[in-house]
N, C-alpha and C positions, 0 to 999 in steps of 0.2 A: 358645459355654456352656461355661461352666467348668466342671472339673472333679469331682465329688462326690467329698466327703470318708468318705461314710458313706451308708447308704440305710436305712431305716426302715419299717417294713409297721404300724401300729396299728390294732385291732380293726376286722380283716377277715370280714365277712360274706357267705358265696356261698349264694346259693340255689337248686333249679331251679325249674322249671319248676310243680313242688307246690307251692312255698313251701316246703319243708325244706332245713333248715341242708346243703351240703356240705361248707363251713365256717364253721365258730360262732365270733366275735373271736381273731383268731387275730393274735398278735403277732410281728414279724417285723427285726432285724438285722442291719447285717450292712456290713465296713467296707474302703475300701479296704488290699489285701492279708490281706485273710484269708480263715480255708479254713470255713468250714460245710457241712455237713451236715444231711439231713433223712432221717429216717429213716421206715420204719412200711410194719405192708403191705401189699398190693394192695388200695383202695379208700379209705383213710385222709386221701386229699385233696391229696398233694406236689403231683402233675403240678396241679394246680388254682394249688396258691397258687403256680407259679409263673405258670400262665398268664394271671393274676388282674391279678396287677403291671404283667404286657406291655403290658397288656390283648388280649390273644388268646383269652377265655372261647368256645367256642362260642354259637350262639344259646338252646340249651337253661339255658342258667347267667346268673345273672344278681347283680351285688354289689352287695345292700343298703346296706351300712353300708362304711368305711376308710378310712384314710391315708397317700399317701405322703412322704413325706419322704428329702429328697436336697439333701446341703448348705447346707442352711436354708431352702430350697425346699421349696411344700405343695404338694402335688395330691393332690388326689377321687379317689379307684377307683371310685368310679361309672361311670356311664353320664355327666355332668355332668361328668369332669372328664376325660374320651376325648380331647376336642379335645385341650388344654394337653398331655397326654403320650406324643399322638403323636411330637414329635421327642424324647424318651427312647431310644426306639426305637432300638438301630444306637450312639447317640451313648454312651451310657449304659446307656445297660444290651442286652447282648450273650445272646445263645439261638441252645444247644445242643440242639436237640430227640431225643429218644428214637429215631426208627427214620433212620438214614444214606439207607439204600433209599427210604422212603417220603420223604424230605424232600427229596434232591438230584436235579433233575429226569435221569431217566433217558436221554433223550435229545439232551442237554447235557452238555458235554465242562469239565470240574472247572475248567478255566480260564477256561471263557466266563461262569462263576457268580461266577467269585472280579469278575470284571469287570464284568459289568451290577452286580454289589456296589457295585458302588466306583465306578458309569456313576451311581449313583443318589444316594451322595453327593456325588458332581459331583469328581469326582477320576479322572484321565487321564493321558495321560501319563507320562515316567521316574517323576512323584507317585504315580502307581498301582502301576505295576513295581515301586517300591521297599517300599511298601505290601507289595503280595504276597509278597513272600523274607519280608519280616521277620513277617509272620502266619504264613503253611507255618512256615516254623523255630522262630517260637517253639512251633508244636506238635508239633513233631516230626518233620517231611515237608523240609529242607533241600534234598532231592536235585528241586526242580521236574519235573527233562523225565521225569519215572518217576512222575508227580502228574497234575499239570494237564493233556497231550496225554488223557489218559485218563476215558473214560463210570467215571461209580460201579460198574457191575458188574466191571469190570476191577479196581478195585481190594481187597486184602483188606476182610474188616470191622473191622479196628482204623482202617486207614490211610482208611478211611472213612469214622468215627466222628474222628480226627483233620483229617478235610480240613472238615469239621461245624467244628468247634476252629477253623481257621487261618479260613474266611469267620465267621462270630462275632468274630473279632478283626480282620478287616479296616478297620473303623472305626474302632478304638482303644476299643471302653465303657472306663466305669468298671469294671465288676461283669460278669459273665461267668455265666449261670444255666443250669448243664446238667439236662440231665429225663433222666435213668436213663444216661446216656452211655457205659454199661459192660455196659448191657444186651445178650443175644445176644454177646459175647465171651467168645473162651479167656480160660485165671489168664492167662496172658500175656502177651497183647493189653490185659484189665485194667487189670496191673500196671502196664506204657507209660503206658493214656492217663491213669492215676490220677498217675500221676511227668511225666506234661507239666503237668496242671492245680494240679500244687504247683508247677510249674517256672513260669509264668504267675502267680500268686501272688507269685512271692515275687522275684522279678528282672524280673516287670512293674508291681508294684504290683497291680496287680488284683484287686475281691474277686470270689471263684471260690464260687457253691453246685450243691453234686450234692446232687442226692435219690435213694434209694436204697431197695432193700428188703429190702438187704447191709449191715448192723450190717460187720462183720469190714472189707469197705472203707469203710465210712462213718471209720471208727473209726481205721484207716491213716491216711486222708487229713487227716481236719480239722481245725482246731484248737475250733471246736465245732460240740455238735449239738443239736437240734430232733426232739424224739421225737413225731409225730404220729398220732393214733390217730380214727378217728369223727371228724375235721374236728377235732381242737382238738389242741395246745400242749398234751398230758403231762409231758412235760417239757423243761429246758433248759440248756447248763450247758459246761465244758470237759472236751474229749472223752476223756481221759483221765476225768477224772471219776465222767461218766455211765456211758461204758461199764466200768470197772472199783470202782464200788462205785452202782449204779443203787440210785433212792430209787422208783419206782414198781414194780408189779410186774410193771406194761407189760411196761418196757426190761428190768426182769431176764430176762423168759422170752425174749426180744430175746437178752440174749447168751444164755443156757444153749443159742441154737439155733448158735451157732456150732458148728464142727468144725473139732477143728487133729490136727496130727496126734498121733498116742501114743494120743487116747483112746479110754479103756477103754469108755465109754456112749453109745449112739445119744441124738443130740439128741435134746431134749423138744418135742410139738410144740404149741400153745396152743392146747388143748377150742374149739370153736369158729369164729365169724369175726366178721369187724368187720359192724357192722349201719351196717343200710342209713339213707340219711337218711330223717327222719319216720318211725326204728322204734328212735330213739335217747331214753332216757330220760329224767328229769328228773333222776337223779341224776348219780354218773361215769359215763362211757361204756362204761368197760371194765369197769364190775359185772357184766356178766351171764358174762363167761370168767373173773375173776378165786376165786381161791382162799382169798384171803383176806377177799371183802368180808363186810363188815358194814351191818346193815336204813339206816346214814346212808348210805351211799355208793350206794343203792338213790334216798332222798329227797332227798340235799341234792348238790348239782353243787361240785364240788373248785375252787380256782382256784390257780394258779401261786401259790407260795410260798416267799420262801427258807429253805430248812433246808441247814446243811454236808454234804456240800461245795456244792449246786447247787441247784437251782427244780425241785421238783414239785410233781404239782394231787394230792394225793394226801390225806385223811382220815387212811390209818394209812401210812405211808411204811415202807418196811424199813427195816432198818439200817445205814448206810450202812457199818460196817467191820465190817458182813457177807457172807460170800462169795453169789451171787444166788439158787444155787441152791438154798440150803441154808435163804434165807429164807423163799423162795417156798411149801419144803416148812412151815414149820411157821404149820400153819393157824389161824382165830385160836381 
């Protein structure tokens, strides 16, 4: 199988058992060597996005529409395309799950899990040993004797997370999709994991996706950012532009929640909650929580539109030259 140079998802729609959209017409793109962040509150659909791409959705969720394009090849993301996409998992698409303790078999040593992964890919002997050494080194775990003989519970949280990354790299995928890869880690362990993912993109030339609710972490790691809310992409563009010149009020509110040393003011929470599928009106999905809401926002759904310096789905975008906090304070 030829190595893919780019990955693109178009029109992805996922519904739950009642037919309500969990993801609604989501488009997403990633190139080899690129670091992409997907940011949003819990319930925004971030994990569902990755699992839909991988074909790992639970039975309660169904893809009703969507296409995956990899290096010119096109695959339906619906059930009809499931068989054709099976060969992509592992060889083209690597996956780092959210919870290492739940994802690593507790009664199997890390080395045993690594060898089993390679046996499934029909790699054994000296080739397998070399691949294990290279993958664990790339994941920031060069001392194999301190990792491979251990059970998952014998490793620190950061080491478990990097072990998951190493296992995802064993089959040399083009793209590594990481679901909340820094959850429950301390600040130092988070930084090490982020540095590992950055090195994987830069040195190995792999496309890396990190989904998170931590916009400060995403702004540090990613080159490109997608802001997901209520199953829809509300803003998209270069990380520096999105995080310093937010156009959508939701993105600005996320940026205002970042706490830095020396801050004299507490972060401002966003009133309300992410709406459940089936409870999202005909207009902007963020309208019920937006301080700038206008009648049109409740009646018509905005679509992503190119606005300097990037794209946002908002009828009344913020002034890109103004600070997010100041812009949010200006009610219409």
